[in-house]
C-alpha positions in Angstrom: -17.5 -94.9 -113.8 -15.6 -94.0 -111.3 -17.6 -92.3 -109.1 -19.5 -95.2 -109.1 -16.3 -97.6 -107.9 -15.9 -95.5 -105.0 -19.4 -95.2 -104.1 -18.3 -100.0 -103.9 -15.1 -98.7 -101.4 -17.0 -96.3 -99.2 -19.7 -99.4 -99.1 -17.6 -102.0 -98.5 -15.5 -100.8 -95.4 -19.1 -99.2 -94.2 -20.6 -102.4 -94.4 -17.2 -103.9 -92.7 -18.0 -101.6 -89.7 -21.5 -102.4 -89.0 -20.6 -106.0 -88.7 -17.0 -104.9 -86.7 -14.4 -106.9 -85.5 -13.0 -109.2 -88.3 -15.8 -108.3 -90.2 -14.3 -105.4 -91.8 -11.7 -108.1 -93.6 -14.4 -109.8 -95.0 -16.1 -106.4 -96.4 -13.5 -106.5 -98.3 -13.1 -109.1 -100.6 -16.6 -108.4 -101.3 -16.0 -105.3 -102.1 -13.1 -106.4 -104.6 -15.6 -108.7 -106.0 -17.8 -105.7 -106.8 -14.6 -103.8 -108.7 -13.4 -106.3 -110.6 -16.9 -108.4 -112.1 -19.1 -104.7 -112.2 -16.5 -103.0 -112.5 -14.0 -105.0 -114.5 -10.7 -103.3 -112.8 -8.2 -105.5 -112.3 -7.9 -107.3 -108.8 -4.7 -105.0 -107.2 -1.9 -106.9 -104.7 -2.7 -109.1 -101.3 0.1 -107.4 -98.9 0.8 -110.9 -97.5 4.9 -109.5 -96.9 2.7 -107.3 -94.4 0.6 -110.3 -93.4 3.7 -112.7 -92.6 5.2 -110.3 -89.9 1.5 -110.0 -88.9 1.0 -113.6 -88.1 4.6 -114.5 -86.8 4.8 -111.8 -84.5 0.8 -112.4 -82.8 2.7 -116.6 -83.2 5.5 -115.1 -80.4 3.0 -113.0 -78.6 0.9 -116.1 -78.2 2.9 -118.5 -76.7 4.7 -115.4 -73.9 0.9 -115.1 -73.3 0.7 -118.8 -72.8 3.9 -118.7 -70.6 2.2 -116.2 -68.3 5.0 -113.1 -70.0 1.3 -110.8 -70.3 -0.1 -111.6 -67.4 3.5 -110.9 -65.3 3.8 -107.9 -67.6 -0.2 -106.6 -66.5 1.2 -107.1 -62.9 4.0 -104.6 -63.8 1.5 -102.4 -65.3 -0.2 -102.7 -62.2 2.1 -102.1 -59.6 3.4 -98.9 -61.9 0.3 -97.7 -61.4 -1.0 -98.3 -57.3 1.9 -96.6 -56.8 1.3 -93.6 -58.5 -2.3 -93.6 -58.8 -2.5 -90.2 -58.5 -1.1 -89.4 -62.5 -3.0 -91.9 -64.0 -4.4 -90.2 -66.4 -0.2 -89.3 -67.5 0.9 -93.1 -66.4 -1.7 -95.3 -68.7 -1.0 -93.6 -72.4 2.7 -95.0 -71.2 1.6 -98.5 -70.1 -0.4 -99.1 -73.0 2.5 -97.0 -75.6 5.3 -99.2 -74.4 3.3 -102.1 -74.9 2.1 -101.6 -78.1 5.9 -101.2 -78.5 6.8 -103.8 -77.9 4.8 -106.1 -78.9 3.9 -104.4 -82.7 0.4 -105.2 -81.9 -2.2 -102.7 -80.2 -4.6 -105.2 -78.8 -1.4 -105.9 -76.2 -3.9 -103.2 -74.4 -6.6 -105.4 -73.7 -5.5 -106.3 -70.7 -4.9 -103.8 -68.3 -7.9 -101.6 -69.0 -9.8 -103.1 -66.5 -6.6 -101.6 -64.8 -6.8 -99.0 -65.6 -10.2 -98.3 -64.7 -10.2 -99.8 -61.1 -7.0 -97.1 -60.0 -9.3 -94.1 -61.5 -11.6 -94.7 -59.4 -10.3 -95.8 -56.6 -9.3 -91.9 -56.5 -12.1 -90.1 -57.9 -10.6 -89.2 -61.0 -13.4 -89.6 -63.0 -11.8 -92.5 -65.7 -12.4 -91.4 -69.5 -9.8 -89.4 -68.7 -6.6 -92.0 -68.8 -8.5 -94.9 -70.1 -9.9 -92.7 -73.4 -5.8 -91.6 -74.0 -4.2 -94.9 -73.7 -6.4 -97.1 -76.4 -5.7 -93.8 -78.3 -1.9 -94.4 -77.1 -2.2 -98.4 -78.4 -2.9 -97.5 -81.4 -0.2 -94.7 -82.4 2.6 -96.9 -80.1 2.0 -98.9 -84.1 3.4 -96.5 -86.1 6.5 -96.9 -84.0 6.1 -100.2 -82.8 10.4 -102.1 -84.2 8.3 -105.1 -84.8 5.0 -103.7 -86.7 4.2 -104.7 -90.0 2.9 -100.8 -90.3 6.3 -99.8 -89.7 7.9 -102.4 -91.8 6.7 -102.1 -94.5 6.4 -98.4 -94.6 10.5 -98.8 -94.1 10.5 -100.9 -96.9 9.3 -97.8 -99.0 12.2 -95.5 -97.6 15.0 -97.1 -97.1 15.9 -96.5 -101.0 14.6 -92.6 -100.9 17.7 -92.6 -98.3 15.8 -93.6 -95.0 17.2 -95.9 -93.1 14.3 -98.2 -90.7 16.5 -96.8 -87.3 16.4 -93.7 -87.9 13.0 -94.0 -89.5 12.1 -95.0 -85.2 14.6 -92.3 -84.5 11.5 -90.2 -85.7 8.9 -92.2 -84.8 9.3 -93.1 -81.0 10.0 -89.2 -79.8 7.6 -88.1 -81.5 4.9 -89.8 -81.1 6.2 -90.5 -77.3 6.0 -86.0 -77.3 2.5 -85.9 -78.9 0.8 -88.6 -76.2 2.0 -87.1 -73.2 1.8 -83.1 -74.7 -2.5 -85.0 -75.3 -2.2 -86.7 -71.6 -1.6 -83.8 -70.0 -5.0 -82.1 -71.2 -7.3 -85.3 -71.7 -6.6 -84.8 -67.9 -8.5 -81.7 -66.9 -10.9 -83.4 -69.4 -15.0 -83.8 -68.7 -16.5 -82.6 -65.3 -14.9 -84.1 -62.6 -16.6 -88.0 -61.8 -18.4 -87.0 -58.6 -19.9 -84.2 -61.0 -20.9 -87.0 -63.1 -25.0 -87.3 -63.4 -24.7 -90.7 -64.5 -22.3 -91.5 -62.7 -24.1 -90.2 -59.8 -27.4 -92.7 -60.9 -25.4 -96.1 -61.4 -23.8 -95.2 -57.5 -27.3 -95.0 -56.3 -28.4 -97.6 -58.0 -25.5 -99.6 -56.4 -23.8 -100.6 -60.8 -20.7 -99.4 -59.6 -18.4 -101.7 -58.0 -14.7 -100.9 -56.6 -12.8 -104.0 -56.9 -9.3 -103.5 -55.6 -6.0 -104.7 -56.3 -5.7 -107.6 -58.1 -4.9 -111.7 -57.0 -1.8 -112.5 -59.3 0.5 -116.1 -59.2 3.1 -115.5 -61.2 3.8 -119.0 -63.8 7.3 -120.9 -63.7 8.0 -119.7 -67.4 6.8 -116.1 -66.7 9.6 -114.0 -66.7 11.9 -116.2 -69.5 9.0 -115.8 -71.7 9.4 -112.5 -71.4 12.9 -112.4 -71.5 13.3 -114.5 -75.0 10.3 -112.3 -75.8 12.8 -108.9 -75.4 15.9 -110.7 -76.7 14.2 -111.2 -79.9 12.8 -107.9 -80.0 16.6 -106.9 -80.0 17.8 -109.5 -83.2 15.3 -107.1 -84.8 16.4 -104.2 -84.1 20.1 -105.1 -84.2 19.8 -107.3 -87.2 18.0 -105.1 -89.7 20.9 -102.2 -88.5 23.2 -104.1 -90.0 22.2 -104.6 -93.3 20.9 -101.4 -93.4 23.2 -99.5 -96.6 24.0 -96.6 -92.8 26.0 -99.0 -90.9 26.3 -102.6 -93.7 27.8 -103.7 -91.6 26.3 -106.8 -93.7 26.3 -106.3 -97.2 25.4 -109.6 -99.0 22.2 -110.6 -96.1 21.4 -113.8 -96.6 17.4 -113.1 -94.6 16.3 -109.8 -96.3 14.2 -107.7 -93.2 11.0 -109.0 -93.7 12.3 -112.8 -93.8 14.3 -112.5 -90.8 11.4 -110.6 -88.5 9.6 -113.3 -89.3 12.1 -116.3 -89.1 13.5 -114.3 -85.1 10.1 -114.6 -83.8 9.2 -118.0 -84.9 12.1 -118.8 -83.5 11.2 -117.6 -80.4 7.7 -119.0 -80.0 9.8 -122.1 -80.4 12.6 -121.5 -77.6 9.0 -120.8 -75.2 8.1 -123.6 -75.9 10.6 -126.0 -75.5 12.1 -123.3 -72.4 8.7 -122.4 -70.8 7.7 -125.9 -71.1 4.0 -124.7 -72.2 1.4 -126.7 -74.5 1.6 -125.3 -77.8 -1.9 -126.1 -79.1 -3.6 -123.7 -76.1 -2.0 -121.4 -78.2 -4.7 -121.3 -81.1 -6.9 -120.3 -78.4 -4.6 -117.0 -76.5 -6.6 -113.8 -77.0 -3.5 -112.6 -78.8 -3.5 -115.0 -80.9 -7.4 -115.2 -81.8 -6.8 -110.8 -82.1 -3.9 -111.2 -83.8 -5.5 -113.9 -86.8 -8.9 -111.2 -87.1 -6.2 -108.8 -87.9 -5.4 -110.6 -90.6 -8.1 -111.7 -92.4 -8.6 -107.3 -92.0 -5.3 -106.3 -93.4 -5.6 -109.1 -96.5 -9.6 -107.7 -97.2 -8.8 -104.0 -97.3 -5.4 -103.6 -98.3 -6.8 -105.5 -101.6 -9.3 -103.7 -101.6 -7.3 -100.2 -101.0 -5.2 -101.4 -103.6 -7.8 -102.5 -106.6 -8.5 -98.7 -106.6 -5.5 -96.8 -106.1 -4.3 -98.6 -108.5 -6.6 -98.3 -111.3 -6.5 -94.0 -111.0 -3.0 -93.7 -110.3 -2.9 -91.2 -112.9 -6.4 -89.0 -112.0 -4.3 -89.3 -108.4 -1.1 -88.0 -108.6 -3.5 -85.4 -111.8 -5.3 -84.2 -109.1 -3.5 -84.7 -106.0 0.2 -83.9 -106.2 -0.6 -79.4 -107.2 -1.9 -80.3 -103.2 0.3 -81.9 -101.9 3.1 -79.9 -103.3 1.3 -77.0 -102.2 1.0 -78.0 -98.9 2.7 -81.1 -97.8 1.0 -81.1 -94.5 -2.3 -82.5 -95.9 -0.7 -85.8 -96.8 -1.0 -86.0 -93.1 -5.7 -85.1 -92.9 -5.9 -87.6 -96.4 -4.0 -90.8 -94.0 -6.0 -89.6 -90.9 -9.3 -90.1 -93.2 -8.5 -92.9 -94.9 -7.3 -94.9 -91.2 -10.3 -94.5 -89.3 -12.1 -95.9 -92.7 -9.9 -98.9 -93.6 -9.4 -99.3 -89.6 -5.3 -100.5 -89.5 -2.6 -98.8 -89.3 -0.7 -101.1 -91.7 -4.0 -101.4 -94.6 -3.5 -97.4 -95.0 0.1 -97.6 -95.1 -0.2 -99.3 -97.5 -3.4 -98.4 -100.4 -1.9 -94.6 -99.1 2.3 -94.3 -98.6 3.3 -95.6 -102.3 0.7 -93.5 -104.3 1.8 -90.2 -101.9 6.0 -90.7 -102.6 5.1 -91.5 -105.8 3.2 -88.2 -106.3 6.6 -86.4 -105.6 6.3 -86.6 -101.6 9.3 -86.0 -99.6 11.0 -88.6 -97.2 11.0 -86.2 -94.3 7.3 -84.7 -94.7 6.1 -88.8 -95.2 7.2 -89.5 -91.2 6.6 -86.9 -90.0 2.7 -87.7 -91.4 2.8 -91.0 -90.3 1.5 -90.9 -86.7 -2.0 -90.0 -89.0 -2.3 -93.6 -89.8 -3.9 -94.6 -86.0 -7.3 -92.6 -86.0 -8.7 -96.4 -85.8 -10.3 -94.1 -83.0 -12.9 -91.9 -84.7 -16.0 -94.2 -85.7 -16.6 -96.0 -82.2 -16.8 -99.5 -83.0 -13.1 -100.4 -82.5 -12.4 -103.9 -80.1 -9.9 -101.5 -77.5 -12.3 -99.0 -77.6 -15.9 -100.8 -77.4 -13.3 -102.5 -75.0 -13.2 -99.2 -72.3 -16.8 -98.2 -72.6 -17.3 -101.7 -71.1 -15.2 -101.7 -68.6 -16.0 -98.4 -66.5 -18.6 -99.0 -64.9 -18.7 -95.1 -63.5 -20.6 -94.8 -67.4 -17.9 -92.0 -67.7 -16.4 -93.2 -70.3 -19.4 -93.8 -73.1 -20.2 -92.7 -76.9 -22.9 -90.5 -77.7 -25.8 -90.1 -79.4 -24.1 -88.6 -82.4 -21.6 -91.7 -83.1 -18.7 -88.9 -83.7 -19.4 -87.4 -80.0 -17.4 -89.2 -77.5 -14.3 -90.0 -74.4 -12.1 -90.6 -77.8 -12.1 -88.0 -80.1 -10.6 -84.8 -78.2 -8.1 -86.8 -77.0 -7.4 -88.7 -80.3 -6.8 -86.3 -82.2 -5.3 -84.1 -80.0 -1.7 -86.6 -79.9 -1.8 -87.7 -83.8 -1.8 -83.5 -84.8 1.0 -83.0 -82.1 2.7 -86.4 -83.3 2.5 -84.8 -86.9 3.4 -81.6 -85.7 6.8 -82.9 -83.7 7.2 -85.1 -86.3 7.8 -82.3 -88.6 10.1 -81.2 -86.2 12.2 -84.1 -85.3 12.7 -84.8 -88.8 14.2 -82.2 -89.5 16.8 -82.4 -87.5 17.3 -86.3 -88.0 16.0 -86.9 -92.0 
């Protein structure tokens, strides 16, 4: 029967990938329906703790976007890239990494991808190089962001095992930055030079390649103020989480647990931005970050619920089959997370589905933390929104998807970045944990 149930899970994920976007969440719900009615499994838990964090953070980000804060951040990124255009392949992932790190969502990369593509073309750099590693950086940064639902959920699993929220970030941030920097160095040499690419030459001859130049930016009155308020919210979250941690213990009986504190702080920041930047709150509902964030909530709800339903029904079999293997080769956890995330399409959903089971199997906290970056393999199947956006925005044709699905511009930079991040995580984790 387990074979039938696994087939239903994979079929639901495949159908969701075909539908694209929010469709993977819809298909996850369909999979739960099939598992419960056809296979008579008990439904798993809906990850409301993860969803509420995503919703609150996205609300604050969308308010900042309406106030002009996102455009202001993009203008800073463009200024940096145009000041050092020769190093666009190294600076582009740094830009998307920092924006994701601060925002807790990789969808912030949408606004910077056009800038990256234009700067690369102007310098004669193959755009697939900076675009591919920038997209990968926006995905891996989720595992290092203090606001991301994946990090907050994972921290709640680790704290009973003696690893604090701050200790997790102390390993995740430097290890992912090292992995991405080394991967960017290699990516800078991938593919033909732009002037040697036949597809680029053909498009250039047809007049399909255009140089748009620097964009014209008009700063809104509350743009800088909204960014400062949002940054203040991030600082408040980190300080509060540190104060209530067992290691610091400044607040021994916290009035708000960490998850609830993040929700409260982010909604408060959204309120302050609305008040002090005088924005139309109705416009928040149509902001691109709000739409993508709410879509992410549905995706996490459907897919994580599907995964939890299957895993909980067969936890004993999983423990029996995987327990000894993980004890002998703990690094295989990163491989399992890699392949799961490429199907589940969400770092938070992957962490929610597999990390509790891995820790129950006796995987050490050190191994789990080091392997955490592997939940970011959303680039493997070329259907993720930021990946598709990068392909569309590169009119040179260098950022393309091959005929064999997996032979696309993102696969080598992504696999390399995750492998190096995991390796760095084991090294740094040995010093910090």
